[in-house]
N, CA, C and O of each residue as an XYZ file, in Angstrom:
924
protein
N       0.844     -1.196      0.000
C       0.000      0.000      0.000
C       0.882      1.250      0.000
O       1.789      1.345      0.827
N       0.645      2.229     -0.914
C       1.478      3.428     -0.954
C       1.277      4.281      0.292
O       0.218      4.227      0.917
N       2.291      5.068      0.658
C       2.135      5.937      1.835
C       1.094      7.011      1.582
O       0.817      7.338      0.428
N       0.508      7.572      2.643
C      -0.486      8.635      2.468
C       0.106      9.834      1.732
O       1.286     10.147      1.891
N      -0.703     10.490      0.940
C      -0.264     11.668      0.202
C      -0.292     12.901      1.095
O      -1.050     12.958      2.063
N       0.535     13.883      0.765
C       0.476     15.178      1.433
C      -0.707     15.963      0.874
O      -0.816     16.156     -0.337
N      -1.587     16.410      1.756
C      -2.758     17.181      1.345
C      -2.999     18.290      2.361
O      -2.865     18.068      3.564
N      -3.346     19.455      1.898
C      -3.762     20.517      2.794
C      -5.219     20.302      3.193
O      -6.045     19.889      2.380
N      -5.518     20.590      4.466
C      -6.884     20.399      4.951
C      -7.894     21.133      4.066
O      -8.936     20.583      3.708
N      -7.571     22.379      3.721
C      -8.541     23.189      2.967
C      -8.818     22.577      1.600
O      -9.935     22.672      1.091
N      -7.802     21.948      1.002
C      -8.018     21.324     -0.307
C      -8.896     20.083     -0.192
O      -9.752     19.840     -1.042
N      -8.679     19.297      0.870
C      -9.496     18.105      1.080
C     -10.956     18.497      1.291
O     -11.860     17.872      0.738
N     -11.176     19.527      2.087
C     -12.539     19.988      2.343
C     -13.206     20.467      1.058
O     -14.351     20.110      0.779
N     -12.494     21.269      0.281
C     -13.062     21.809     -0.950
C     -13.384     20.716     -1.961
O     -14.366     20.808     -2.697
N     -12.543     19.674     -1.991
C     -12.741     18.606     -2.965
C     -13.768     17.573     -2.500
O     -14.367     16.876     -3.319
N     -13.966     17.478     -1.193
C     -14.822     16.424     -0.640
C     -16.260     16.875     -0.443
O     -17.193     16.100     -0.654
N     -16.442     18.136     -0.037
C     -17.781     18.621      0.302
C     -18.334     19.527     -0.791
O     -17.613     20.349     -1.357
N     -19.609     19.369     -1.075
C     -20.320     20.257     -1.988
C     -20.883     21.407     -1.147
O     -21.971     21.299     -0.581
N     -20.136     22.497     -1.074
C     -20.460     23.564     -0.133
C     -21.291     24.693     -0.728
O     -21.871     25.482      0.019
N     -21.363     24.790     -2.025
C     -22.087     25.898     -2.637
C     -23.560     25.843     -2.244
O     -24.286     24.930     -2.638
N     -23.990     26.828     -1.468
C     -25.379     26.899     -1.031
C     -25.737     25.980      0.114
O     -26.888     25.960      0.551
N     -24.765     25.210      0.617
C     -25.043     24.256      1.697
C     -25.131     24.968      3.044
O     -24.464     25.975      3.280
N     -25.960     24.428      3.907
C     -26.016     24.906      5.285
C     -25.166     23.981      6.137
O     -25.393     22.771      6.170
N     -24.176     24.559      6.834
C     -23.142     23.778      7.515
C     -23.036     24.190      8.973
O     -23.107     25.376      9.296
N     -22.865     23.207      9.856
C     -22.538     23.446     11.261
C     -21.124     22.925     11.505
O     -20.835     21.756     11.252
N     -20.252     23.795     11.995
C     -18.879     23.418     12.330
C     -18.799     23.296     13.843
O     -18.781     24.301     14.554
N     -18.752     22.059     14.332
C     -18.820     21.793     15.770
C     -17.403     21.737     16.346
O     -16.580     20.920     15.933
N     -17.141     22.622     17.306
C     -15.789     22.768     17.835
C     -14.968     23.632     16.904
O     -13.862     23.261     16.511
N     -15.510     24.783     16.552
C     -14.939     25.597     15.476
C     -13.746     26.431     15.892
O     -13.125     27.062     15.037
N     -13.397     26.460     17.176
C     -12.246     27.248     17.606
C     -12.422     28.714     17.279
O     -13.458     29.310     17.573
N     -11.385     29.298     16.659
C     -11.432     30.731     16.358
C     -12.141     31.044     15.048
O     -12.135     32.187     14.590
N     -12.756     30.020     14.441
C     -13.595     30.259     13.275
C     -12.881     30.242     11.937
O     -13.475     30.612     10.925
N     -11.621     29.823     11.903
C     -10.893     29.813     10.641
C     -11.553     28.960      9.574
O     -11.659     29.378      8.422
N     -12.001     27.761      9.949
C     -12.657     26.876      8.990
C     -14.049     27.393      8.628
O     -14.492     27.241      7.489
N     -14.730     27.995      9.583
C     -16.036     28.601      9.298
C     -15.892     29.628      8.182
O     -16.688     29.650      7.243
N     -14.879     30.473      8.288
C     -14.682     31.519      7.275
C     -14.275     30.919      5.928
O     -14.704     31.400      4.879
N     -13.452     29.872      5.955
C     -13.080     29.215      4.700
C     -14.309     28.656      4.000
O     -14.501     28.893      2.808
N     -15.139     27.921      4.719
C     -16.322     27.316      4.101
C     -17.315     28.375      3.647
O     -18.017     28.183      2.654
N     -17.379     29.495      4.368
C     -18.232     30.605      3.938
C     -17.746     31.153      2.600
O     -18.545     31.421      1.704
N     -16.436     31.315      2.473
C     -15.886     31.809      1.207
C     -16.124     30.824      0.063
O     -16.158     31.213     -1.104
N     -16.288     29.543      0.410
C     -16.563     28.530     -0.613
C     -18.051     28.406     -0.928
O     -18.453     27.534     -1.699
N     -18.868     29.276     -0.334
C     -20.271     29.346     -0.721
C     -21.265     28.783      0.257
O     -22.459     28.750     -0.042
N     -20.819     28.331      1.432
C     -21.730     27.744      2.409
C     -22.282     28.797      3.372
O     -21.689     29.859      3.557
N     -23.426     28.480      3.981
C     -23.959     29.252      5.108
C     -23.567     28.484      6.365
O     -24.069     27.387      6.607
N     -22.673     29.059      7.163
C     -22.026     28.292      8.228
C     -22.327     28.871      9.600
O     -22.272     30.081      9.815
N     -22.646     27.971     10.521
C     -22.762     28.310     11.939
C     -21.654     27.580     12.681
O     -21.552     26.355     12.609
N     -20.824     28.334     13.396
C     -19.766     27.741     14.196
C     -20.247     27.509     15.615
O     -20.841     28.392     16.232
N     -19.988     26.323     16.126
C     -20.351     25.955     17.503
C     -19.064     25.733     18.279
O     -18.201     24.970     17.845
N     -18.928     26.390     19.418
C     -17.682     26.304     20.178
C     -17.982     26.464     21.671
O     -18.651     27.420     22.062
N     -17.489     25.529     22.523
C     -17.779     25.639     23.956
C     -16.954     26.694     24.685
O     -17.370     27.166     25.743
N     -15.796     27.076     24.148
C     -14.921     28.023     24.843
C     -15.348     29.460     24.569
O     -15.371     29.876     23.410
N     -15.688     30.231     25.600
C     -16.079     31.630     25.364
C     -14.939     32.456     24.781
O     -15.183     33.379     24.004
N     -13.681     32.136     25.149
C     -12.551     32.880     24.601
C     -12.422     32.661     23.103
O     -12.155     33.600     22.352
N     -12.612     31.417     22.668
C     -12.524     31.130     21.242
C     -13.697     31.749     20.474
O     -13.516     32.252     19.365
N     -14.880     31.714     21.051
C     -16.028     32.360     20.412
C     -15.757     33.852     20.241
O     -16.068     34.431     19.200
N     -15.179     34.467     21.264
C     -14.867     35.896     21.176
C     -13.865     36.167     20.063
O     -14.014     37.137     19.319
N     -12.845     35.320     19.941
C     -11.857     35.487     18.877
C     -12.513     35.336     17.502
O     -12.211     36.085     16.574
N     -13.411     34.363     17.386
C     -14.096     34.146     16.115
C     -14.951     35.357     15.734
O     -14.975     35.775     14.577
N     -15.641     35.907     16.715
C     -16.527     37.038     16.441
C     -15.751     38.317     16.160
O     -16.255     39.214     15.484
N     -14.523     38.407     16.675
C     -13.701     39.605     16.453
C     -12.999     39.592     15.095
O     -12.556     40.637     14.619
N     -12.894     38.420     14.471
C     -12.220     38.322     13.174
C     -13.064     38.966     12.078
O     -14.288     39.039     12.182
N     -12.399     39.426     11.036
C     -13.128     39.981      9.902
C     -14.009     38.898      9.289
O     -13.504     37.832      8.938
N     -15.302     39.138      9.151
C     -16.202     38.098      8.621
C     -15.943     37.827      7.141
O     -15.515     38.703      6.389
N     -16.216     36.590      6.753
C     -16.100     36.210      5.344
C     -17.431     36.368      4.619
O     -17.484     36.364      3.389
N     -18.494     36.504      5.385
C     -19.830     36.606      4.801
C     -20.861     36.664      5.909
O     -20.770     37.498      6.810
N     -21.851     35.769      5.841
C     -22.946     35.796      6.804
C     -22.806     34.729      7.879
O     -23.801     34.331      8.483
N     -21.575     34.254      8.129
C     -21.380     33.229      9.153
C     -21.771     33.745     10.540
O     -21.752     34.949     10.792
N     -22.126     32.819     11.432
C     -22.431     33.196     12.806
C     -21.875     32.146     13.753
O     -21.485     31.058     13.329
N     -21.841     32.479     15.035
C     -21.226     31.622     16.040
C     -22.143     31.504     17.253
O     -22.835     32.449     17.631
N     -22.127     30.311     17.853
C     -22.898     30.060     19.065
C     -22.007     29.305     20.059
O     -21.248     28.414     19.678
N     -22.114     29.673     21.325
C     -21.353     28.973     22.363
C     -22.161     27.788     22.874
O     -23.241     27.959     23.439
N     -21.637     26.594     22.672
C     -22.324     25.374     23.108
C     -21.393     24.197     22.919
O     -20.392     24.286     22.207
N     -21.733     23.093     23.564
C     -20.999     21.856     23.390
C     -21.650     20.966     22.351
O     -22.801     21.175     21.968
N     -20.895     19.960     21.896
C     -21.388     19.055     20.855
C     -22.588     18.243     21.325
O     -23.373     17.760     20.510
N     -22.730     18.093     22.637
C     -23.803     17.265     23.177
C     -25.141     18.002     23.268
O     -26.163     17.400     23.598
N     -25.134     19.302     22.974
C     -26.374     20.089     23.084
C     -26.312     21.223     22.069
O     -26.059     22.370     22.437
N     -26.539     20.918     20.809
C     -26.411     21.906     19.749
C     -27.634     22.822     19.721
O     -28.762     22.334     19.652
N     -27.433     24.124     19.773
C     -28.553     25.072     19.747
C     -29.008     25.339     18.316
O     -29.027     26.480     17.854
N     -29.374     24.261     17.629
C     -29.725     24.307     16.212
C     -31.029     23.557     15.980
O     -31.387     22.660     16.742
N     -31.730     23.937     14.920
C     -33.018     23.323     14.640
C     -32.865     21.940     14.027
O     -31.818     21.599     13.477
N     -33.927     21.154     14.134
C     -33.937     19.790     13.604
C     -33.885     19.779     12.074
O     -34.473     20.633     11.410
N     -33.169     18.795     11.535
C     -33.196     18.474     10.091
C     -33.000     19.699      9.204
O     -33.667     19.842      8.179
N     -32.081     20.584      9.604
C     -31.913     21.848      8.888
C     -30.569     21.969      8.171
O     -30.384     22.895      7.381
N     -29.629     21.060      8.422
C     -28.270     21.225      7.921
C     -27.909     20.141      6.909
O     -28.281     18.976      7.043
N     -27.180     20.572      5.905
C     -26.694     19.638      4.881
C     -25.428     18.926      5.334
O     -25.189     17.774      4.974
N     -24.627     19.618      6.122
C     -23.331     19.088      6.561
C     -23.096     19.470      8.010
O     -23.369     20.600      8.416
N     -22.586     18.518      8.793
C     -22.051     18.793     10.129
C     -20.584     18.395     10.101
O     -20.237     17.290      9.682
N     -19.728     19.300     10.550
C     -18.281     19.089     10.528
C     -17.736     18.990     11.946
O     -18.053     19.817     12.801
N     -16.922     17.981     12.186
C     -16.066     17.912     13.367
C     -14.637     17.928     12.829
O     -14.146     16.903     12.355
N     -13.976     19.058     12.896
C     -12.618     19.169     12.374
C     -11.636     19.264     13.544
O     -11.550     20.290     14.218
N     -10.901     18.175     13.770
C      -9.948     18.101     14.892
C     -10.627     18.409     16.226
O     -10.005     18.972     17.127
N     -11.888     18.043     16.351
C     -12.617     18.407     17.563
C     -13.299     17.237     18.259
O     -13.611     17.340     19.445
N     -13.541     16.133     17.567
C     -14.271     15.032     18.200
C     -13.520     14.495     19.410
O     -14.141     14.141     20.413
N     -12.197     14.429     19.332
C     -11.439     13.887     20.468
C     -11.432     14.829     21.669
O     -11.019     14.438     22.761
N     -11.886     16.070     21.475
C     -12.014     16.990     22.610
C     -13.361     16.845     23.320
O     -13.547     17.381     24.412
N     -14.292     16.128     22.709
C     -15.577     15.856     23.357
C     -15.359     14.767     24.400
O     -14.825     13.711     24.062
N     -15.748     14.980     25.652
C     -15.557     13.935     26.665
C     -16.167     12.613     26.232
O     -17.240     12.583     25.629
N     -15.479     11.520     26.542
C     -15.896     10.202     26.087
C     -17.325      9.850     26.434
O     -18.023      9.211     25.647
N     -17.764     10.268     27.617
C     -19.117      9.919     28.039
C     -20.182     10.700     27.251
O     -21.373     10.406     27.353
N     -19.748     11.690     26.471
C     -20.694     12.487     25.686
C     -20.646     12.169     24.188
O     -21.370     12.785     23.405
N     -19.805     11.220     23.785
C     -19.697     10.900     22.358
C     -21.035     10.470     21.763
O     -21.440     10.964     20.710
N     -21.710      9.563     22.431
C     -22.977      9.058     21.890
C     -23.981     10.189     21.707
O     -24.659     10.268     20.682
N     -24.072     11.055     22.696
C     -24.997     12.186     22.604
C     -24.590     13.130     21.490
O     -25.449     13.679     20.800
N     -23.277     13.331     21.300
C     -22.806     14.209     20.233
C     -23.226     13.681     18.868
O     -23.632     14.458     18.004
N     -23.134     12.376     18.664
C     -23.570     11.798     17.389
C     -25.089     11.902     17.233
O     -25.587     12.138     16.132
N     -25.811     11.727     18.317
C     -27.267     11.877     18.254
C     -27.657     13.302     17.868
O     -28.577     13.512     17.078
N     -26.948     14.275     18.433
C     -27.229     15.672     18.119
C     -26.890     15.988     16.659
O     -27.632     16.704     15.988
N     -25.764     15.450     16.172
C     -25.408     15.655     14.766
C     -26.485     15.087     13.853
O     -26.863     15.714     12.864
N     -26.976     13.901     14.186
C     -28.040     13.286     13.388
C     -29.327     14.106     13.457
O     -30.038     14.244     12.462
N     -29.615     14.643     14.628
C     -30.855     15.420     14.793
C     -30.872     16.647     13.888
O     -31.900     16.951     13.282
N     -29.746     17.358     13.789
C     -29.744     18.619     13.044
C     -29.516     18.404     11.545
O     -29.784     19.305     10.750
N     -29.026     17.223     11.146
C     -28.808     16.947      9.738
C     -30.115     16.590      9.025
O     -31.008     15.965      9.596
N     -30.193     16.999      7.780
C     -31.278     16.531      6.929
C     -31.068     15.040      6.631
O     -29.925     14.582      6.638
N     -32.113     14.285      6.375
C     -31.925     12.904      5.929
C     -31.010     12.871      4.697
O     -31.224     13.610      3.736
N     -30.009     12.023      4.736
C     -29.032     11.978      3.659
C     -27.906     12.973      3.811
O     -27.001     13.009      2.977
N     -27.939     13.798      4.874
C     -26.888     14.786      5.112
C     -25.562     14.147      5.493
O     -25.510     12.978      5.873
N     -24.492     14.926      5.387
C     -23.128     14.438      5.551
C     -22.557     14.833      6.912
O     -22.677     15.980      7.341
N     -21.940     13.872      7.573
C     -21.163     14.121      8.780
C     -19.691     13.961      8.415
O     -19.245     12.864      8.076
N     -18.941     15.058      8.484
C     -17.535     15.118      8.071
C     -16.678     15.170      9.326
O     -16.737     16.141     10.080
N     -15.878     14.129      9.556
C     -15.057     14.061     10.771
C     -13.593     13.915     10.373
O     -13.191     12.905      9.796
N     -12.815     14.924     10.685
C     -11.372     14.913     10.422
C     -10.653     14.900     11.767
O     -10.865     15.777     12.603
N      -9.800     13.897     11.965
C      -9.126     13.727     13.246
C      -7.635     13.464     13.038
O      -7.265     12.694     12.151
N      -6.783     14.088     13.835
C      -5.356     13.779     13.763
C      -5.087     12.394     14.344
O      -5.631     12.034     15.389
N      -4.253     11.628     13.666
C      -3.847     10.310     14.156
C      -2.718     10.510     15.171
O      -1.909     11.428     15.034
N      -2.670      9.652     16.181
C      -1.682      9.809     17.256
C      -0.323      9.260     16.830
O       0.180      8.296     17.407
N       0.261      9.889     15.812
C       1.601      9.527     15.354
C       2.111     10.657     14.467
O       1.349     11.542     14.077
N       3.403     10.622     14.152
C       3.975     11.629     13.271
C       4.692     12.736     14.023
O       4.588     12.845     15.245
N       5.427     13.560     13.270
C       6.283     14.595     13.865
C       5.482     15.620     14.656
O       5.883     16.009     15.753
N       4.346     16.061     14.106
C       3.558     17.083     14.806
C       2.965     16.526     16.091
O       2.878     17.239     17.090
N       2.560     15.270     16.080
C       2.022     14.660     17.293
C       3.105     14.548     18.359
O       2.856     14.849     19.527
N       4.303     14.119     17.969
C       5.389     13.974     18.933
C       5.711     15.304     19.597
O       6.030     15.349     20.786
N       5.629     16.378     18.840
C       5.876     17.697     19.407
C       4.821     18.060     20.442
O       5.150     18.555     21.520
N       3.569     17.818     20.121
C       2.489     18.230     21.010
C       2.284     17.351     22.223
O       1.708     17.796     23.215
N       2.749     16.093     22.167
C       2.441     15.174     23.262
C       3.143     15.537     24.556
O       2.734     15.067     25.618
N       4.194     16.364     24.508
C       4.821     16.839     25.734
C       3.845     17.677     26.555
O       3.903     17.696     27.784
N       2.955     18.364     25.860
C       1.981     19.218     26.535
C       0.735     18.430     26.910
O       0.211     18.555     28.017
N       0.276     17.621     25.975
C      -0.960     16.875     26.199
C      -0.935     15.628     25.314
O      -1.162     15.716     24.108
N      -0.663     14.488     25.905
C      -0.610     13.234     25.149
C      -2.037     12.767     24.889
O      -2.719     12.277     25.790
N      -2.477     12.926     23.641
C      -3.867     12.638     23.285
C      -4.052     11.245     22.687
O      -5.063     10.986     22.033
N      -3.098     10.353     22.898
C      -3.195      9.018     22.309
C      -4.511      8.349     22.675
O      -5.208      7.830     21.802
N      -4.852      8.355     23.941
C      -6.040      7.656     24.411
C      -7.320      8.327     23.939
O      -8.234      7.646     23.475
N      -7.404      9.656     24.048
C      -8.657     10.323     23.679
C      -8.906     10.239     22.175
O     -10.055     10.175     21.738
N      -7.838     10.237     21.387
C      -8.022     10.098     19.937
C      -8.508      8.691     19.598
O      -9.354      8.516     18.722
N      -7.970      7.689     20.295
C      -8.416      6.310     20.065
C      -9.881      6.146     20.463
O     -10.643      5.488     19.754
N     -10.281      6.735     21.587
C     -11.677      6.638     22.019
C     -12.619      7.335     21.045
O     -13.729      6.860     20.804
N     -12.182      8.457     20.485
C     -13.007      9.157     19.512
C     -13.214      8.306     18.266
O     -14.311      8.265     17.710
N     -12.161      7.631     17.831
C     -12.282      6.775     16.646
C     -13.183      5.583     16.931
O     -13.967      5.179     16.072
N     -13.077      5.020     18.125
C     -13.973      3.919     18.500
C     -15.433      4.376     18.475
O     -16.308      3.659     17.989
N     -15.685      5.575     19.003
C     -17.051      6.102     19.014
C     -17.549      6.336     17.597
O     -18.715      6.083     17.295
N     -16.679      6.813     16.738
C     -17.045      7.035     15.346
C     -17.442      5.725     14.665
O     -18.459      5.661     13.975
N     -16.636      4.684     14.863
C     -16.937      3.392     14.229
C     -18.238      2.803     14.768
O     -18.992      2.170     14.030
N     -18.496      3.015     16.058
C     -19.756      2.547     16.628
C     -20.934      3.275     15.987
O     -21.940      2.656     15.642
N     -20.804      4.598     15.829
C     -21.877      5.379     15.219
C     -22.121      4.955     13.777
O     -23.261      4.935     13.314
N     -21.038      4.612     13.063
C     -21.159      4.225     11.654
C     -21.881      2.899     11.472
O     -22.345      2.585     10.376
N     -21.977      2.123     12.543
C     -22.657      0.831     12.473
C     -24.038      0.868     13.117
O     -24.705     -0.160     13.231
N     -24.461      2.060     13.537
C     -25.722      2.178     14.259
C     -26.880      2.570     13.365
O     -26.765      2.546     12.140
N     -27.990      2.931     13.975
C     -29.220      3.209     13.203
C     -29.260      4.604     12.589
O     -30.101      4.865     11.729
N     -28.371      5.509     13.011
C     -28.459      6.895     12.564
C     -27.601      7.200     11.340
O     -27.973      8.031     10.511
N     -26.454      6.531     11.225
C     -25.504      6.842     10.167
C     -25.057      5.584      9.449
O     -25.163      4.472      9.966
N     -24.554      5.793      8.240
C     -23.861      4.742      7.516
C     -22.525      5.293      7.031
O     -22.427      6.454      6.633
N     -21.495      4.442      7.070
C     -20.162      4.857      6.647
C     -20.122      4.983      5.129
O     -20.647      4.136      4.406
N     -19.485      6.062      4.661
C     -19.380      6.276      3.224
C     -17.933      6.249      2.746
O     -17.651      5.722      1.670
N     -17.013      6.809      3.529
C     -15.633      6.904      3.054
C     -14.678      7.115      4.215
O     -15.011      7.786      5.192
N     -13.481      6.534      4.101
C     -12.392      6.824      5.035
C     -11.136      7.101      4.225
O     -10.809      6.360      3.297
N     -10.437      8.166      4.579
C      -9.249      8.606      3.849
C      -8.201      9.058      4.853
O      -8.511      9.773      5.806
N      -6.945      8.635      4.634
C      -5.839      9.100      5.471
C      -4.861      9.877      4.603
O      -4.508      9.446      3.505
N      -4.430     11.020      5.102
C      -3.463     11.841      4.370
C      -2.523     12.522      5.360
O      -2.772     12.518      6.566
N      -1.447     13.105      4.846
C      -0.479     13.818      5.664
C      -0.741     15.315      5.535
O      -0.583     15.890      4.458
N      -1.139     15.935      6.632
C      -1.408     17.369      6.633
C      -0.137     18.120      7.036
O       0.460     17.811      8.067
N       0.281     19.098      6.239
C       1.493     19.851      6.584
C       1.212     20.967      7.587
O       0.198     21.659      7.499
N       2.121     21.125      8.533
C       2.104     22.261      9.455
C       3.382     23.047      9.232
O       4.448     22.461      9.044
N       3.285     24.365      9.250
C       4.460     25.209      9.070
C       4.483     26.304     10.119
O       3.473     26.964     10.362
N       5.633     26.492     10.737
C       5.823     27.566     11.704
C       7.056     28.358     11.311
O       8.058     27.789     10.878
N       6.979     29.668     11.461
C       8.133     30.507     11.163
C       9.203     30.404     12.240
O      10.378     30.672     11.989
N       8.786     30.013     13.447
C       9.719     29.953     14.570
C       9.121     29.123     15.687
O       7.927     28.824     15.677
N       9.952     28.749     16.653
C       9.439     28.074     17.842
C       8.458     28.979     18.584
O       7.445     28.511     19.104
N       8.761     30.272     18.631
C       7.892     31.213     19.352
C       6.485     31.212     18.761
O       5.506     31.295     19.503
N       6.371     31.120     17.440
C       5.041     31.075     16.815
C       4.287     29.815     17.238
O       3.099     29.878     17.554
N       4.973     28.675     17.246
C       4.346     27.431     17.713
C       3.896     27.569     19.162
O       2.765     27.219     19.501
N       4.789     28.084     20.024
C       4.467     28.229     21.448
C       3.256     29.126     21.646
O       2.339     28.778     22.390
N       3.248     30.279     20.986
C       2.154     31.232     21.172
C       0.834     30.688     20.628
O      -0.221     30.911     21.222
N       0.889     29.978     19.502
C      -0.329     29.385     18.941
C      -0.888     28.315     19.873
O      -2.100     28.221     20.067
N       0.002     27.512     20.446
C      -0.432     26.450     21.359
C      -1.170     27.025     22.559
O      -2.168     26.458     23.002
N      -0.694     28.130     23.083
C      -1.343     28.775     24.224
C      -2.659     29.424     23.794
O      -3.650     29.366     24.522
N      -2.668     30.043     22.607
C      -3.880     30.727     22.144
C      -5.038     29.755     21.959
O      -6.190     30.107     22.216
N      -4.744     28.538     21.518
C      -5.788     27.534     21.320
C      -6.450     27.172     22.643
O      -7.660     26.949     22.695
N      -5.656     27.114     23.715
C      -6.195     26.752     25.031
C      -5.348     27.436     26.091
O      -4.254     26.979     26.421
N      -5.870     28.542     26.621
C      -5.129     29.346     27.594
C      -4.731     28.539     28.827
O      -3.778     28.892     29.521
N      -5.466     27.447     29.101
C      -5.136     26.619     30.268
C      -3.782     25.941     30.127
O      -3.226     25.454     31.111
N      -3.250     25.905     28.914
C      -1.944     25.284     28.693
C      -0.772     26.198     29.064
O       0.367     25.735     29.129
N      -1.027     27.457     29.301
C       0.055     28.428     29.437
C       1.107     28.014     30.462
O       2.297     27.999     30.149
N       0.689     27.680     31.676
C       1.655     27.363     32.725
C       2.518     26.162     32.338
O       3.727     26.163     32.570
N       1.893     25.132     31.745
C       2.650     23.944     31.360
C       3.608     24.250     30.220
O       4.759     23.815     30.232
N       3.127     25.002     29.238
C       3.997     25.361     28.113
C       5.195     26.155     28.595
O       6.324     25.908     28.170
N       4.953     27.097     29.471
C       6.051     27.927     29.964
C       7.030     27.125     30.810
O       8.235     27.372     30.753
N       6.534     26.166     31.597
C       7.426     25.359     32.429
C       8.243     24.366     31.609
O       9.324     23.952     32.028
N       7.729     23.988     30.445
C       8.403     23.003     29.587
C       9.077     23.649     28.381
O       9.407     22.953     27.421
N       9.285     24.939     28.408
C       9.739     25.629     27.203
C      11.049     25.059     26.652
O      11.176     24.888     25.439
N      12.018     24.764     27.512
C      13.293     24.241     27.015
C      13.114     22.874     26.361
O      13.694     22.612     25.307
N      12.311     21.996     26.982
C      12.057     20.674     26.402
C      11.270     20.785     25.096
O      11.540     20.062     24.137
N      10.300     21.693     25.070
C       9.518     21.884     23.855
C      10.383     22.408     22.711
O      10.238     21.981     21.566
N      11.270     23.325     23.028
C      12.148     23.870     22.000
C      13.044     22.770     21.427
O      13.246     22.691     20.216
N      13.580     21.920     22.312
C      14.440     20.828     21.854
C      13.657     19.853     20.978
O      14.171     19.390     19.960
N      12.415     19.536     21.363
C      11.580     18.641     20.567
C      11.218     19.285     19.234
O      11.219     18.618     18.200
N      10.913     20.564     19.256
C      10.601     21.311     18.036
C      11.761     21.203     17.044
O      11.556     20.918     15.864
N      12.958     21.430     17.528
C      14.129     21.404     16.652
C      14.443     19.989     16.182
O      14.926     19.801     15.066
N      14.172     18.985     17.029
C      14.478     17.593     16.675
C      13.521     17.048     15.627
O      13.929     16.259     14.775
N      12.239     17.458     15.675
C      11.234     16.863     14.809
C      10.932     17.686     13.553
O      10.304     17.182     12.622
N      11.370     18.937     13.521
C      11.059     19.798     12.385
C      11.938     19.474     11.187
O      13.084     19.044     11.322
N      11.367     19.694     10.021
C      12.147     19.706      8.785
C      12.268     21.175      8.386
O      11.279     21.818      8.034
N      13.484     21.690      8.444
C      13.692     23.111      8.172
C      13.996     23.318      6.694
O      14.948     22.756      6.154
N      13.171     24.132      6.054
C      13.412     24.474      4.657
C      12.715     25.790      4.330
O      11.653     26.108      4.865
N      13.333     26.526      3.454
C      12.757     27.796      3.029
C      12.573     28.786      4.154
O      11.678     29.629      4.093
N      13.400     28.704      5.182
C      13.308     29.635      6.295
C      12.176     29.357      7.259
O      11.867     30.198      8.103
N      11.540     28.176      7.152
C      10.435     27.824      8.049
C      10.621     26.400      8.551
O      11.476     25.662      8.061
N       9.809     26.024      9.535
C       9.908     24.711     10.169
C       8.641     23.920      9.836
O       7.529     24.377     10.100
N       8.818     22.736      9.259
C       7.695     21.959      8.737
C       7.519     20.652      9.514
O       8.488     19.994      9.892
N       6.243     20.299      9.740
C       5.886     19.069     10.428
C       4.745     18.396      9.655
O       3.873     19.075      9.113
N       4.755     17.071      9.608
C       3.643     16.326      9.029
C       2.738     15.791     10.137
O       3.211     15.358     11.188
N       1.429     15.828      9.885
C       0.466     15.253     10.815
C      -0.444     14.280     10.077
O      -1.309     14.712      9.315
N      -0.266     12.961     10.287
C      -1.226     12.015      9.696
C      -2.641     12.337     10.172
O      -2.890     12.539     11.360
N      -3.551     12.376      9.213
C      -4.929     12.784      9.491
C      -5.882     11.779      8.867
O      -5.685     11.342      7.733
N      -6.925     11.416      9.621
C      -7.928     10.475      9.129
C      -9.245     11.217      8.914
O      -9.769     11.858      9.825
N      -9.760     11.120      7.710
C     -11.063     11.698      7.388
C     -12.090     10.589      7.256
O     -11.880      9.613      6.536
N     -13.199     10.750      7.957
C     -14.332      9.823      7.822
C     -15.569     10.596      7.395
O     -15.905     11.633      7.966
N     -16.231     10.071      6.389
C     -17.504     10.626      5.927
C     -18.605      9.638      6.300
O     -18.590      8.485      5.869
N     -19.561     10.103      7.107
C     -20.750      9.316      7.420
C     -21.950     10.037      6.813
O     -21.926     11.252      6.616
N     -22.982      9.281      6.524
C     -24.180      9.901      5.968
C     -25.387      9.563      6.840
O     -25.571      8.420      7.258
N     -26.202     10.581      7.104
C     -27.412     10.406      7.897
C     -28.375      9.481      7.147
O     -28.724      9.731      5.993
N     -28.788      8.432      7.810
C     -29.734      7.513      7.170
C     -31.060      8.217      6.907
O     -31.493      9.065      7.687
N     -31.683      7.861      5.823
C     -32.963      8.490      5.447
C     -34.118      7.865      6.213
O     -35.268      8.264      6.030
């Protein structure tokens, strides 16, 4: 079997989803970067995010169109029934507590139209980018539990599995400082740990990076699963 191809997340999304005119919910949207991308690609997007700090960052960014944001968790979506063409979990399912996975899938099914698409992109617990981040938060177990929950949902009464794809997503940082600051911005609760481990993180950054063109590059194996809401 050939190794996974290098693909940018935005290219995979654009090629995989029919976004023109689609109504999309991005669950765990963070600062809204993907919401704005999908809006520019023609979708009407609502970003759902449990962190008030991230919601504030998303709302402060220059809008791409008519996107909007709501503060909520995946287990209780403040969205109407059968109204969405696509529900996206982009690098967010493993952040949903394990005991809430089943409810999160039920909520995704509730808001999707019959035949609607559930798009789940998750980082695999391996590769240079994972090794760098595991010093701060080793997500091996939570990522495995998220994948188990996904496979269970794909065999249940609400969804059917349509496609699974693995690719290598590139990450690029101009400096260690950019990586450090981004890591803290994603989750302010990491600040104390990041600062206490700065020397170890810097050494890991330098050991795992591929330096070229004046920047530092990391690969992150990523698994994409497409499920479809049963009619």
